[in-house]
All heavy atoms as an XYZ file, in Angstrom:
970
protein
N      29.200    -57.477     16.500
C      27.953    -57.757     17.192
C      27.893    -59.222     17.607
O      27.421    -59.513     18.698
C      26.766    -57.410     16.294
C      26.387    -55.950     16.289
S      25.937    -55.300     17.907
C      24.526    -56.272     18.320
N      28.366    -60.104     16.738
C      28.302    -61.525     17.094
C      29.174    -61.806     18.317
O      28.798    -62.604     19.180
C      28.731    -62.402     15.908
C      28.474    -63.880     16.150
C      27.006    -64.195     16.432
O      26.136    -63.842     15.651
N      26.732    -64.835     17.553
N      30.318    -61.139     18.414
C      31.181    -61.312     19.586
C      30.473    -60.838     20.845
O      30.522    -61.505     21.888
C      32.500    -60.531     19.392
O      33.156    -61.036     18.227
C      33.414    -60.667     20.598
N      29.794    -59.708     20.762
C      29.045    -59.200     21.916
C      27.947    -60.178     22.311
O      27.740    -60.452     23.495
C      28.473    -57.800     21.615
C      29.616    -56.798     21.477
C      27.479    -57.357     22.693
C      29.210    -55.450     20.947
N      27.247    -60.700     21.329
C      26.192    -61.678     21.610
C      26.782    -62.905     22.297
O      26.218    -63.415     23.273
C      25.447    -62.060     20.310
C      24.596    -60.878     19.851
C      24.591    -63.307     20.517
C      24.005    -61.054     18.474
N      27.935    -63.376     21.828
C      28.584    -64.535     22.448
C      28.970    -64.246     23.896
O      28.820    -65.101     24.771
C      29.813    -64.966     21.644
C      29.447    -65.539     20.302
O      28.313    -65.948     20.057
N      30.400    -65.541     19.391
N      29.462    -63.042     24.152
C      29.826    -62.670     25.519
C      28.579    -62.609     26.393
O      28.559    -63.135     27.513
C      30.588    -61.318     25.544
C      30.734    -60.794     26.959
C      31.948    -61.471     24.880
N      27.524    -61.979     25.909
C      26.273    -61.874     26.674
C      25.703    -63.257     26.967
O      25.162    -63.503     28.048
C      25.240    -61.006     25.920
C      23.860    -61.103     26.546
C      25.708    -59.564     25.876
N      25.870    -64.192     26.041
C      25.362    -65.549     26.225
C      26.309    -66.457     27.010
O      25.975    -67.604     27.286
C      25.070    -66.195     24.867
C      23.815    -65.648     24.243
O      22.896    -65.223     24.944
N      23.769    -65.631     22.933
N      27.475    -65.961     27.394
C      28.458    -66.790     28.091
C      28.002    -67.119     29.512
O      27.172    -66.429     30.105
C      29.812    -66.087     28.137
O      29.759    -64.993     29.032
N      28.574    -68.174     30.053
C      28.272    -68.565     31.437
C      28.675    -67.466     32.416
O      28.000    -67.244     33.418
C      29.012    -69.861     31.794
C      28.450    -71.074     31.061
O      27.282    -71.024     30.618
O      29.184    -72.072     30.927
N      29.771    -66.761     32.132
C      30.261    -65.715     33.036
C      29.241    -64.601     33.244
O      29.162    -64.027     34.326
C      31.552    -65.108     32.480
O      32.536    -66.091     32.350
N      28.483    -64.269     32.208
C      27.506    -63.184     32.330
C      26.088    -63.676     32.606
O      25.185    -62.856     32.806
C      27.513    -62.326     31.062
C      28.743    -61.444     30.881
C      28.616    -60.616     29.617
C      28.957    -60.536     32.071
N      25.888    -64.965     32.629
C      24.526    -65.494     32.766
C      23.845    -65.038     34.054
O      22.637    -64.825     34.077
C      24.534    -67.017     32.685
O      25.253    -67.565     33.781
N      24.596    -64.845     35.124
C      23.967    -64.429     36.389
C      23.519    -62.968     36.373
O      22.807    -62.524     37.267
C      24.893    -64.706     37.564
C      26.148    -63.899     37.554
C      27.061    -64.317     38.695
N      28.277    -63.543     38.632
C      28.964    -63.168     39.674
N      28.577    -63.523     40.866
N      30.061    -62.455     39.530
N      23.947    -62.198     35.381
C      23.570    -60.784     35.279
C      22.401    -60.550     34.325
O      22.027    -59.413     34.085
C      24.772    -59.949     34.819
C      25.929    -60.017     35.757
C      27.051    -60.762     35.431
C      25.892    -59.371     36.979
C      28.135    -60.834     36.293
C      26.963    -59.441     37.854
C      28.081    -60.184     37.516
N      21.862    -61.605     33.779
C      20.758    -61.484     32.819
C      19.464    -61.986     33.421
O      19.457    -62.830     34.305
C      21.069    -62.330     31.577
C      22.191    -61.758     30.771
C      22.363    -62.442     29.446
N      21.105    -62.712     28.789
C      20.940    -63.702     27.932
N      21.924    -64.495     27.633
N      19.772    -63.890     27.361
N      18.359    -61.456     32.892
C      17.062    -62.003     33.252
C      16.928    -63.367     32.579
O      17.175    -63.498     31.383
C      15.921    -61.080     32.787
C      15.881    -59.770     33.505
C      16.206    -58.593     32.851
C      15.518    -59.714     34.839
C      16.166    -57.378     33.505
C      15.485    -58.501     35.505
C      15.811    -57.331     34.839
N      16.549    -64.357     33.324
C      16.487    -65.722     32.783
C      15.440    -65.873     31.675
O      15.588    -66.681     30.791
C      16.204    -66.718     33.903
C      17.308    -66.731     34.950
C      17.378    -68.051     35.681
N      18.345    -68.027     36.753
C      19.656    -68.103     36.591
N      20.151    -68.188     35.403
N      20.468    -68.072     37.624
N      14.395    -65.057     31.731
C      13.330    -65.177     30.732
C      13.548    -64.265     29.525
O      12.679    -64.147     28.672
C      11.973    -64.886     31.377
C      11.885    -63.465     31.902
O      12.893    -62.796     32.076
N      10.672    -63.029     32.167
N      14.722    -63.610     29.436
C      14.987    -62.700     28.328
C      16.138    -63.252     27.478
O      17.242    -63.431     27.955
C      15.339    -61.302     28.848
C      15.468    -60.268     27.747
S      15.686    -58.610     28.394
C      13.984    -58.127     28.602
N      15.844    -63.476     26.208
C      16.863    -63.990     25.292
C      17.694    -62.843     24.730
O      17.328    -61.670     24.851
C      16.210    -64.750     24.121
O      15.471    -63.801     23.335
C      15.285    -65.856     24.599
N      18.777    -63.190     24.080
C      19.593    -62.172     23.415
C      18.767    -61.466     22.344
O      18.870    -60.253     22.170
C      20.843    -62.821     22.789
O      21.518    -63.561     23.788
C      21.773    -61.766     22.238
N      17.953    -62.206     21.652
C      17.089    -61.599     20.637
C      16.133    -60.590     21.270
O      15.885    -59.525     20.708
C      16.308    -62.677     19.878
C      15.505    -62.138     18.707
C      16.393    -61.502     17.646
O      17.384    -62.094     17.224
N      16.055    -60.303     17.207
N      15.620    -60.899     22.475
C      14.764    -59.941     23.187
C      15.532    -58.650     23.495
O      14.984    -57.549     23.376
C      14.255    -60.538     24.502
C      13.286    -61.682     24.312
O      12.624    -61.738     23.251
O      13.192    -62.526     25.224
N      16.809    -58.783     23.884
C      17.634    -57.601     24.168
C      17.846    -56.764     22.910
O      17.777    -55.537     22.949
C      18.986    -58.030     24.744
C      18.956    -58.658     26.130
C      20.320    -59.261     26.466
C      18.547    -57.640     27.169
N      18.112    -57.433     21.792
C      18.286    -56.723     20.519
C      16.997    -55.992     20.150
O      17.022    -54.819     19.773
C      18.727    -57.700     19.405
C      20.163    -58.175     19.678
C      18.609    -57.049     18.032
C      20.616    -59.296     18.771
N      15.866    -56.673     20.260
C      14.573    -56.049     19.956
C      14.333    -54.821     20.840
O      13.864    -53.785     20.371
C      13.435    -57.042     20.157
C      13.478    -58.189     19.182
O      14.185    -58.160     18.175
N      12.749    -59.244     19.497
N      14.693    -54.933     22.114
C      14.483    -53.836     23.050
C      15.340    -52.625     22.674
O      14.864    -51.493     22.698
C      14.829    -54.306     24.469
C      14.567    -53.280     25.539
S      14.868    -53.906     27.209
C      16.627    -54.243     27.153
N      16.603    -52.840     22.306
C      17.456    -51.700     21.980
C      17.057    -51.051     20.662
O      17.165    -49.838     20.518
C      18.949    -52.094     21.938
O      19.140    -53.128     20.992
C      19.432    -52.539     23.292
N      16.600    -51.838     19.711
C      16.149    -51.260     18.439
C      14.934    -50.368     18.665
O      14.798    -49.317     18.045
C      15.818    -52.373     17.412
C      15.042    -51.820     16.232
C      17.084    -53.047     16.926
N      14.072    -50.759     19.585
C      12.820    -50.042     19.788
C      12.840    -49.037     20.931
O      11.807    -48.481     21.272
C      11.691    -51.055     20.016
C      11.464    -51.902     18.790
O      11.410    -51.394     17.687
N      11.369    -53.207     18.980
N      14.004    -48.771     21.523
C      14.054    -47.836     22.651
C      13.678    -46.421     22.182
O      13.927    -46.038     21.048
C      15.405    -47.872     23.334
C      16.513    -47.221     22.591
C      17.830    -47.354     23.372
N      18.848    -46.536     22.796
C      19.635    -46.898     21.784
N      19.497    -48.082     21.247
N      20.546    -46.071     21.318
N      13.132    -45.670     23.094
C      12.616    -44.336     22.760
C      13.705    -43.355     22.343
O      13.456    -42.429     21.596
C      11.833    -43.785     23.945
N      14.931    -43.525     22.833
C      16.003    -42.598     22.514
C      16.444    -42.644     21.071
O      17.089    -41.726     20.576
N      16.108    -43.692     20.370
C      16.509    -43.848     18.975
C      15.321    -43.526     18.087
O      14.435    -44.345     17.894
C      16.998    -45.280     18.733
C      17.481    -45.506     17.321
O      17.345    -44.641     16.457
N      18.030    -46.662     17.074
N      15.316    -42.328     17.519
C      14.184    -41.893     16.699
C      14.422    -42.090     15.206
O      13.630    -41.633     14.390
C      13.874    -40.419     16.991
C      13.549    -40.110     18.454
C      13.312    -38.618     18.645
C      12.359    -40.915     18.936
N      15.513    -42.765     14.857
C      15.809    -43.000     13.448
C      14.810    -43.993     12.851
O      14.283    -44.864     13.535
C      17.209    -43.567     13.298
C      18.280    -42.600     13.723
C      19.585    -43.292     13.865
N      20.358    -43.186     12.647
C      21.568    -43.691     12.518
N      22.116    -44.353     13.501
N      22.222    -43.547     11.405
N      14.576    -43.832     11.567
C      13.716    -44.770     10.859
C      14.401    -46.136     10.839
O      15.600    -46.227     10.621
C      13.494    -44.278      9.437
C      12.311    -44.921      8.759
C      12.227    -44.361      7.390
N      13.401    -44.855      6.677
C      13.385    -45.311      5.440
N      12.306    -45.267      4.746
N      14.467    -45.772      4.871
N      13.653    -47.190     11.069
C      14.235    -48.523     11.146
C      13.794    -49.406      9.996
O      12.654    -49.355      9.566
C      13.845    -49.189     12.462
C      14.489    -48.528     13.656
C      13.840    -49.020     14.933
N      14.184    -48.200     16.058
C      13.608    -47.060     16.379
N      12.646    -46.578     15.648
N      13.980    -46.388     17.438
N      14.714    -50.228      9.568
C      14.427    -51.229      8.564
C      13.712    -52.389      9.250
O      14.052    -52.739     10.378
C      15.752    -51.699      7.946
C      15.551    -52.639      6.795
O      15.028    -53.727      6.959
N      15.987    -52.213      5.632
N      12.736    -53.015      8.604
C      12.039    -54.156      9.223
C      12.979    -55.308      9.612
O      12.658    -56.103     10.490
C      11.049    -54.611      8.148
C      10.887    -53.444      7.244
C      12.166    -52.673      7.307
N      14.157    -55.394      8.985
C      15.100    -56.468      9.305
C      16.050    -56.103     10.436
O      16.982    -56.857     10.720
C      15.938    -56.822      8.072
C      15.102    -57.412      6.967
O      14.077    -58.025      7.225
N      15.524    -57.204      5.735
N      15.845    -54.988     11.092
C      16.796    -54.494     12.094
C      17.005    -55.465     13.247
O      18.056    -55.473     13.858
C      16.362    -53.144     12.632
N      16.024    -56.272     13.573
C      16.182    -57.190     14.698
C      16.628    -58.580     14.269
O      16.927    -59.410     15.112
C      14.882    -57.309     15.510
O      13.858    -57.823     14.668
C      14.477    -55.975     16.097
N      16.673    -58.842     12.976
C      17.101    -60.172     12.523
C      18.448    -60.147     11.806
O      19.158    -61.136     11.796
C      16.042    -60.805     11.595
O      15.790    -59.913     10.505
C      14.759    -61.079     12.350
N      18.825    -59.029     11.234
C      20.108    -58.888     10.554
C      21.035    -58.049     11.421
O      20.731    -56.888     11.723
C      19.911    -58.212      9.192
O      21.129    -57.691      8.725
N      22.181    -58.607     11.846
C      23.102    -57.853     12.686
C      23.653    -56.636     11.948
O      23.852    -55.583     12.539
C      24.243    -58.748     13.170
C      23.838    -59.849     14.139
C      25.056    -60.671     14.545
C      23.146    -59.279     15.359
N      23.879    -56.769     10.646
C      24.355    -55.633      9.862
C      23.322    -54.512      9.877
O      23.641    -53.350     10.115
C      24.657    -56.062      8.429
C      25.130    -54.923      7.557
C      25.388    -55.335      6.108
O      25.147    -56.509      5.762
O      25.822    -54.484      5.334
N      22.060    -54.845      9.661
C      21.001    -53.834      9.655
C      20.798    -53.260     11.052
O      20.534    -52.069     11.219
C      19.690    -54.419      9.123
C      18.640    -53.360      8.861
C      19.080    -52.367      7.802
O      19.535    -52.741      6.729
N      18.966    -51.090      8.104
N      20.946    -54.086     12.077
C      20.851    -53.616     13.458
C      21.858    -52.491     13.695
O      21.533    -51.450     14.245
C      21.086    -54.774     14.427
C      21.216    -54.338     15.866
C      20.083    -54.135     16.638
C      22.458    -54.126     16.449
C      20.190    -53.719     17.963
C      22.574    -53.717     17.761
C      21.436    -53.524     18.515
O      21.538    -53.113     19.810
N      23.099    -52.686     13.266
C      24.141    -51.671     13.442
C      23.825    -50.415     12.643
O      23.983    -49.300     13.137
C      25.506    -52.232     13.047
S      26.113    -53.471     14.194
N      23.371    -50.584     11.414
C      23.020    -49.429     10.580
C      21.915    -48.607     11.250
O      21.962    -47.379     11.263
C      22.581    -49.893      9.166
C      23.794    -50.443      8.408
C      21.913    -48.762      8.398
C      23.435    -51.176      7.130
N      20.938    -49.283     11.835
C      19.783    -48.600     12.415
C      20.007    -48.056     13.821
O      19.285    -47.167     14.263
C      18.572    -49.536     12.452
C      17.983    -49.789     11.082
O      18.479    -49.199     10.099
O      17.040    -50.585     10.973
N      20.998    -48.579     14.556
C      21.112    -48.184     15.955
C      22.403    -47.480     16.330
O      22.439    -46.760     17.325
C      20.961    -49.401     16.889
O      22.007    -50.338     16.608
C      19.602    -50.049     16.724
N      23.478    -47.657     15.583
C      24.743    -47.023     15.953
C      24.702    -45.562     15.524
O      24.468    -45.248     14.372
C      25.946    -47.750     15.308
C      27.246    -47.016     15.593
C      26.021    -49.185     15.822
N      24.910    -44.670     16.513
C      24.857    -43.246     16.225
C      25.665    -42.489     17.269
O      25.978    -43.020     18.325
C      23.413    -42.763     16.223
C      22.668    -42.978     17.506
S      20.956    -42.516     17.298
C      20.199    -43.646     18.426
N      26.015    -41.270     16.979
C      26.748    -40.439     17.926
C      25.739    -39.683     18.778
O      25.565    -38.478     18.669
C      27.678    -39.461     17.197
O      26.891    -38.687     16.297
C      28.760    -40.171     16.441
N      25.062    -40.400     19.635
C      23.971    -39.864     20.432
C      24.454    -38.878     21.491
O      23.858    -37.840     21.694
C      23.233    -41.043     21.092
C      21.929    -40.672     21.694
C      20.839    -40.405     20.900
C      21.783    -40.589     23.055
C      19.621    -40.074     21.456
C      20.572    -40.254     23.628
C      19.493    -39.990     22.824
N      25.541    -39.180     22.188
C      26.032    -38.320     23.260
C      27.341    -37.631     22.906
O      27.895    -36.926     23.720
C      26.240    -39.125     24.538
C      24.980    -39.719     25.044
C      24.647    -41.040     25.042
C      23.865    -39.039     25.612
N      23.408    -41.222     25.574
C      22.898    -40.006     25.925
C      23.593    -37.707     25.876
C      21.685    -39.674     26.506
C      22.378    -37.384     26.449
C      21.444    -38.372     26.754
N      27.877    -37.834     21.736
C      29.194    -37.333     21.391
C      29.093    -36.167     20.406
O      29.544    -36.251     19.280
C      30.058    -38.455     20.814
C      30.202    -39.595     21.765
N      31.211    -39.652     22.684
C      29.463    -40.700     21.966
C      31.091    -40.751     23.395
N      30.035    -41.393     22.982
N      28.495    -35.101     20.858
C      28.331    -33.943     19.990
C      29.664    -33.239     19.802
O      30.424    -33.072     20.743
C      27.320    -32.975     20.586
C      25.957    -33.589     20.758
C      25.447    -33.851     22.011
C      25.216    -33.945     19.648
C      24.198    -34.435     22.164
C      23.968    -34.520     19.792
C      23.465    -34.763     21.047
O      22.246    -35.323     21.190
N      29.942    -32.806     18.595
C      31.157    -32.045     18.340
C      30.953    -31.170     17.112
O      30.125    -31.461     16.273
C      32.368    -32.976     18.165
C      32.252    -33.901     17.001
N      31.584    -35.087     17.071
C      32.713    -33.802     15.740
C      31.638    -35.690     15.899
N      32.312    -34.928     15.071
N      31.719    -30.074     17.064
C      31.704    -29.218     15.889
C      30.766    -28.037     15.916
O      30.787    -27.215     15.020
N      29.957    -27.895     16.948
C      28.998    -26.794     16.973
C      29.570    -25.479     17.459
O      28.967    -24.432     17.275
N      30.718    -25.520     18.088
C      31.343    -24.329     18.671
C      32.767    -24.213     18.130
O      33.731    -24.363     18.864
C      31.378    -24.470     20.185
S      30.462    -23.229     21.061
N      32.900    -23.942     16.877
C      34.208    -23.987     16.227
C      35.146    -22.893     16.708
O      34.752    -21.736     16.874
C      34.042    -23.890     14.716
C      33.328    -25.082     14.136
C      33.144    -24.960     12.640
O      33.433    -23.943     12.042
N      32.671    -26.023     12.032
N      36.397    -23.295     16.907
C      37.436    -22.343     17.296
C      37.664    -21.391     16.125
O      37.831    -21.808     14.985
C      38.732    -23.081     17.685
C      38.495    -23.919     18.939
C      39.879    -22.097     17.900
C      39.654    -24.786     19.356
N      37.654    -20.104     16.433
C      37.833    -19.077     15.407
C      36.517    -18.538     14.877
O      36.469    -17.448     14.318
N      35.435    -19.285     15.050
C      34.120    -18.821     14.596
C      33.194    -18.524     15.764
O      32.399    -17.588     15.710
C      33.475    -19.857     13.675
C      34.217    -20.038     12.367
C      33.501    -20.992     11.455
C      34.263    -21.139     10.142
N      33.590    -22.037      9.220
N      33.257    -19.346     16.807
C      32.398    -19.172     17.984
C      33.233    -18.852     19.225
O      32.845    -18.030     20.036
C      31.529    -20.425     18.224
C      30.644    -20.263     19.454
C      30.681    -20.733     16.995
N      34.376    -19.520     19.341
C      35.293    -19.277     20.464
C      36.687    -18.981     19.916
O      37.015    -19.363     18.787
C      35.353    -20.477     21.435
C      34.008    -20.737     22.088
C      35.850    -21.733     20.739
N      37.503    -18.284     20.734
C      38.885    -18.030     20.321
C      39.785    -19.184     20.779
O      39.299    -20.179     21.325
C      39.369    -16.666     20.835
C      39.453    -16.573     22.350
O      39.425    -17.619     23.045
O      39.551    -15.449     22.859
N      41.080    -19.058     20.591
C      42.020    -20.132     20.947
C      42.099    -20.393     22.448
O      42.601    -21.415     22.875
C      43.402    -19.820     20.391
C      43.430    -19.876     18.891
C      44.560    -20.776     18.446
N      44.498    -20.991     17.012
C      44.101    -22.111     16.457
N      43.739    -23.117     17.189
N      44.086    -22.242     15.160
N      41.595    -19.450     23.265
C      41.509    -19.653     24.714
C      40.120    -20.128     25.122
O      39.762    -20.096     26.297
C      41.852    -18.359     25.457
C      43.320    -18.019     25.367
O      44.143    -18.962     25.403
O      43.651    -16.828     25.251
N      39.327    -20.524     24.138
C      37.975    -21.052     24.331
C      37.014    -20.013     24.905
O      35.972    -20.359     25.457
C      37.998    -22.337     25.179
C      38.738    -23.451     24.471
C      40.108    -23.600     24.591
C      38.058    -24.333     23.648
C      40.788    -24.595     23.912
C      38.718    -25.337     22.974
C      40.095    -25.459     23.107
O      40.752    -26.447     22.432
N      37.336    -18.733     24.760
C      36.431    -17.658     25.170
C      35.442    -17.409     24.041
O      35.821    -17.310     22.876
C      37.212    -16.377     25.456
C      38.107    -16.470     26.677
C      38.854    -15.165     26.878
C      39.745    -15.239     28.093
N      40.536    -13.998     28.261
N      34.168    -17.284     24.393
C      33.130    -17.030     23.396
C      33.355    -15.643     22.808
O      33.491    -14.654     23.538
C      31.723    -17.146     24.011
C      30.649    -16.779     22.999
C      31.486    -18.554     24.546
N      33.420    -15.582     21.485
C      33.669    -14.320     20.799
C      32.541    -13.331     21.072
O      31.360    -13.680     20.997
C      33.804    -14.551     19.296
C      34.948    -15.479     18.864
C      34.881    -15.751     17.368
C      36.293    -14.910     19.253
N      32.916    -12.105     21.439
C      31.928    -11.056     21.678
C      31.368    -11.031     23.084
O      30.565    -10.165     23.408
N      31.753    -11.986     23.933
C      31.280    -12.009     25.319
C      32.471    -11.977     26.263
O      33.544    -12.476     25.944
C      30.441    -13.256     25.599
C      29.147    -13.401     24.813
C      28.477    -14.712     25.141
C      28.206    -12.235     25.122
N      32.257    -11.397     27.411
C      33.318    -11.324     28.411
C      33.070    -12.398     29.475
O      31.941    -12.567     29.936
C      33.300     -9.931     29.054
C      34.520     -9.688     29.903
O      35.580    -10.270     29.604
O      34.410     -8.917     30.874
N      34.121    -13.111     29.849
C      34.085    -14.071     30.953
C      33.246    -15.328     30.703
O      32.714    -15.914     31.641
C      33.579    -13.389     32.242
C      34.365    -12.173     32.659
C      35.804    -12.511     33.038
O      36.038    -13.496     33.706
N      36.749    -11.714     32.581
N      33.100    -15.734     29.459
C      32.390    -16.982     29.172
C      33.244    -17.840     28.255
O      33.710    -17.384     27.210
C      31.033    -16.701     28.510
C      30.206    -17.940     28.154
C      29.841    -18.747     29.405
C      28.958    -17.530     27.393
N      33.460    -19.069     28.655
C      34.237    -20.024     27.858
C      33.399    -21.258     27.588
O      32.536    -21.625     28.379
C      35.514    -20.446     28.585
C      36.497    -19.333     28.820
C      37.710    -19.874     29.554
N      38.493    -18.814     30.139
C      39.719    -18.497     29.755
N      40.306    -19.172     28.799
N      40.372    -17.519     30.337
N      33.709    -21.908     26.485
C      33.112    -23.201     26.160
C      34.273    -24.180     26.049
O      35.096    -24.082     25.149
C      32.308    -23.158     24.843
C      31.805    -24.554     24.481
C      31.156    -22.179     24.942
N      34.354    -25.093     27.009
C      35.451    -26.062     27.033
C      34.820    -27.454     27.074
O      34.649    -28.054     28.134
C      36.375    -25.828     28.243
C      36.882    -24.394     28.238
C      37.528    -26.823     28.238
C      37.663    -23.989     29.471
N      34.418    -27.929     25.911
C      33.829    -29.266     25.810
C      33.978    -29.788     24.384
O      34.632    -29.169     23.554
C      32.375    -29.255     26.275
C      31.458    -28.421     25.401
O      31.864    -28.036     24.275
O      30.327    -28.146     25.814
N      33.354    -30.904     24.093
C      33.512    -31.548     22.780
C      32.893    -30.746     21.643
O      33.211    -31.003     20.482
C      32.916    -32.952     22.811
N      32.057    -29.776     21.945
C      31.467    -28.987     20.866
C      32.521    -28.158     20.140
O      32.282    -27.687     19.039
C      30.348    -28.094     21.396
O      30.864    -27.088     22.236
N      33.703    -27.992     20.754
C      34.775    -27.236     20.120
C      35.654    -28.103     19.222
O      36.522    -27.586     18.527
C      35.671    -26.562     21.178
O      36.259    -27.564     22.005
C      34.868    -25.591     22.028
N      35.443    -29.410     19.221
C      36.245    -30.308     18.386
C      35.777    -30.215     16.935
O      34.581    -30.236     16.660
C      36.109    -31.764     18.836
C      36.672    -32.065     20.200
C      36.528    -33.321     20.734
C      37.337    -31.114     20.946
C      37.045    -33.634     21.975
C      37.859    -31.401     22.191
C      37.711    -32.666     22.713
N      36.722    -30.159     16.020
C      36.350    -30.131     14.603
C      36.123    -31.539     14.061
O      35.580    -31.714     12.985
C      37.422    -29.408     13.783
O      38.668    -30.041     13.956
N      36.555    -32.555     14.810
C      36.302    -33.953     14.445
C      36.277    -34.774     15.727
O      36.815    -34.368     16.752
C      37.367    -34.479     13.476
C      38.744    -34.504     14.054
C      39.237    -35.629     14.692
C      39.553    -33.387     13.980
C      40.506    -35.635     15.249
C      40.831    -33.376     14.529
C      41.306    -34.513     15.166
N      35.651    -35.918     15.682
C      35.573    -36.785     16.845
C      36.910    -37.484     17.054
O      37.476    -38.046     16.120
C      34.471    -37.827     16.647
O      34.406    -38.678     17.777
N      37.445    -37.471     18.275
C      38.750    -38.077     18.525
C      38.726    -39.596     18.591
O      39.729    -40.210     18.905
C      39.153    -37.470     19.870
C      37.875    -37.154     20.537
C      36.921    -36.782     19.434
N      37.624    -40.223     18.343
C      37.550    -41.680     18.368
C      36.206    -42.156     18.847
O      35.246    -41.404     18.890
N      36.151    -43.406     19.232
C      34.876    -44.003     19.609
C      34.326    -43.451     20.909
O      33.136    -43.402     21.093
C      35.011    -45.530     19.737
O      36.023    -45.823     20.707
C      35.356    -46.157     18.408
N      35.207    -43.059     21.819
C      34.754    -42.480     23.075
C      35.636    -41.282     23.411
O      36.752    -41.451     23.894
C      34.802    -43.505     24.199
C      34.134    -42.995     25.454
O      33.914    -41.803     25.611
N      33.815    -43.886     26.355
N      35.149    -40.078     23.181
C      35.987    -38.881     23.344
C      36.161    -38.428     24.786
O      36.790    -37.413     25.036
C      35.243    -37.834     22.533
C      33.820    -38.245     22.643
C      33.839    -39.761     22.638
N      35.658    -39.170     25.757
C      35.685    -38.718     27.146
C      37.095    -38.374     27.624
O      37.303    -37.340     28.267
C      35.074    -39.772     28.059
C      35.032    -39.337     29.511
C      34.365    -40.347     30.397
O      33.908    -41.382     29.945
N      34.300    -40.065     31.680
N      38.089    -39.198     27.318
C      39.456    -38.926     27.774
C      39.982    -37.624     27.180
O      40.594    -36.810     27.883
C      40.376    -40.082     27.416
N      39.733    -37.400     25.894
C      40.192    -36.167     25.252
C      39.493    -34.949     25.858
O      40.126    -33.904     26.068
C      39.949    -36.232     23.748
N      38.229    -35.065     26.161
C      37.479    -33.954     26.758
C      38.014    -33.656     28.161
O      38.197    -32.495     28.542
C      35.970    -34.270     26.803
C      35.420    -34.424     25.384
C      35.205    -33.196     27.561
C      34.067    -35.079     25.327
N      38.295    -34.712     28.920
C      38.838    -34.519     30.268
C      40.221    -33.871     30.215
O      40.540    -32.994     31.030
C      38.876    -35.851     31.010
C      37.483    -36.361     31.343
S      37.456    -38.033     31.984
C      38.262    -37.809     33.542
N      41.044    -34.282     29.258
C      42.375    -33.667     29.111
C      42.251    -32.200     28.720
O      42.987    -31.349     29.233
C      43.214    -34.428     28.081
C      43.702    -35.761     28.584
S      44.871    -36.578     27.485
C      43.861    -36.912     26.061
N      41.323    -31.894     27.823
C      41.100    -30.499     27.430
C      40.665    -29.679     28.643
O      41.186    -28.584     28.885
C      40.037    -30.410     26.328
C      39.581    -29.004     25.960
C      40.726    -28.192     25.378
C      38.408    -29.076     24.988
N      39.730    -30.198     29.422
C      39.254    -29.489     30.616
C      40.363    -29.250     31.619
O      40.514    -28.149     32.164
N      41.170    -30.275     31.851
C      42.293    -30.123     32.801
C      43.310    -29.113     32.282
O      43.771    -28.244     33.024
C      42.957    -31.458     33.051
C      44.145    -31.364     33.999
C      44.554    -32.715     34.515
N      45.830    -32.743     35.178
C      46.127    -32.180     36.341
N      45.194    -31.508     36.980
N      47.328    -32.274     36.865
N      43.662    -29.222     31.015
C      44.643    -28.311     30.428
C      44.152    -26.863     30.490
O      44.890    -25.958     30.897
C      44.910    -28.720     28.980
O      45.701    -27.772     28.330
N      42.921    -26.635     30.104
C      42.385    -25.265     30.122
C      42.213    -24.771     31.555
O      42.431    -23.590     31.836
C      41.066    -25.193     29.350
C      41.250    -25.248     27.852
S      42.414    -24.028     27.212
C      41.680    -22.496     27.768
N      41.835    -25.635     32.464
C      41.718    -25.254     33.872
C      43.049    -24.767     34.415
O      43.122    -23.739     35.110
N      44.106    -25.471     34.086
C      45.450    -25.066     34.522
C      45.850    -23.732     33.890
O      46.423    -22.875     34.557
C      46.456    -26.159     34.182
C      46.242    -27.405     35.037
C      47.259    -28.435     34.716
N      48.540    -27.920     35.259
C      49.548    -28.671     35.601
N      49.468    -29.968     35.451
N      50.651    -28.145     36.072
N      45.559    -23.585     32.589
C      45.895    -22.321     31.913
C      45.148    -21.143     32.535
O      45.704    -20.058     32.715
C      45.591    -22.420     30.415
C      46.630    -23.236     29.668
C      46.293    -23.447     28.230
N      46.112    -22.207     27.491
C      45.740    -22.168     26.219
N      45.525    -23.293     25.553
N      45.583    -21.024     25.601
N      43.879    -21.351     32.856
C      43.074    -20.290     33.474
C      43.650    -19.928     34.840
O      43.833    -18.737     35.155
C      41.596    -20.708     33.576
C      40.956    -20.808     32.186
C      40.812    -19.744     34.463
C      39.619    -21.500     32.171
N      43.977    -20.925     35.658
C      44.556    -20.648     36.968
C      45.896    -19.936     36.865
O      46.176    -19.000     37.614
C      44.710    -21.955     37.760
C      43.397    -22.579     38.263
C      43.679    -23.938     38.899
C      42.682    -21.655     39.220
N      46.736    -20.356     35.924
C      48.037    -19.701     35.723
C      47.863    -18.254     35.308
O      48.595    -17.379     35.760
C      48.868    -20.466     34.702
C      49.415    -21.762     35.226
C      50.110    -22.597     34.146
O      50.036    -22.270     32.969
N      50.742    -23.680     34.565
N      46.885    -17.978     34.436
C      46.684    -16.596     33.992
C      46.174    -15.701     35.125
O      46.444    -14.516     35.152
C      45.717    -16.550     32.814
O      44.406    -16.861     33.221
N      45.472    -16.264     36.080
C      44.965    -15.482     37.224
C      46.079    -15.157     38.224
O      45.964    -14.205     38.978
C      43.850    -16.241     37.938
C      42.578    -16.317     37.132
C      41.508    -17.070     37.858
N      40.312    -17.145     37.026
C      39.260    -17.871     37.340
N      39.254    -18.584     38.459
N      38.224    -17.888     36.546
N      47.137    -15.956     38.233
C      48.234    -15.738     39.173
C      49.176    -14.634     38.704
O      49.989    -14.146     39.449
C      49.015    -17.028     39.361
C      48.235    -18.070     40.112
C      49.051    -19.316     40.351
N      48.195    -20.337     40.961
C      48.159    -21.590     40.570
N      48.927    -22.026     39.605
N      47.363    -22.442     41.164
N      49.102    -14.258     37.456
C      49.989    -13.225     36.907
C      49.589    -11.848     37.307
O      48.597    -11.437     37.636
C      50.013    -13.303     35.363
C      50.650    -14.564     34.897
C      50.681    -14.579     33.402
N      50.832    -15.972     32.989
C      50.522    -16.424     31.814
N      50.043    -15.641     30.904
N      50.695    -17.677     31.511
């Protein structure tokens, strides 16, 4: 967090910031944003460690809700339904890292190719 604060406060980024908004104002704003409904510690805006505890979450990186073998088969077809597949991060049993977008895109491309190949047979 301190490195990010240093970058935000650097001369290189100064032209992209509101002149009347300090780094502390930005931290306060992110802690209090509506998308974060977690309970917050009163020190969340003054302690960088507490800020991370209160704000870092897997907000957009859902995974594990559509398990292979329980909800979908190995071809990502929904069990018990015809012609419906789930090909997204919900089929992952664990998160592939800090940003799963590349893995999700590779899965989509791979399955898209497999689907097209199976239609050509």
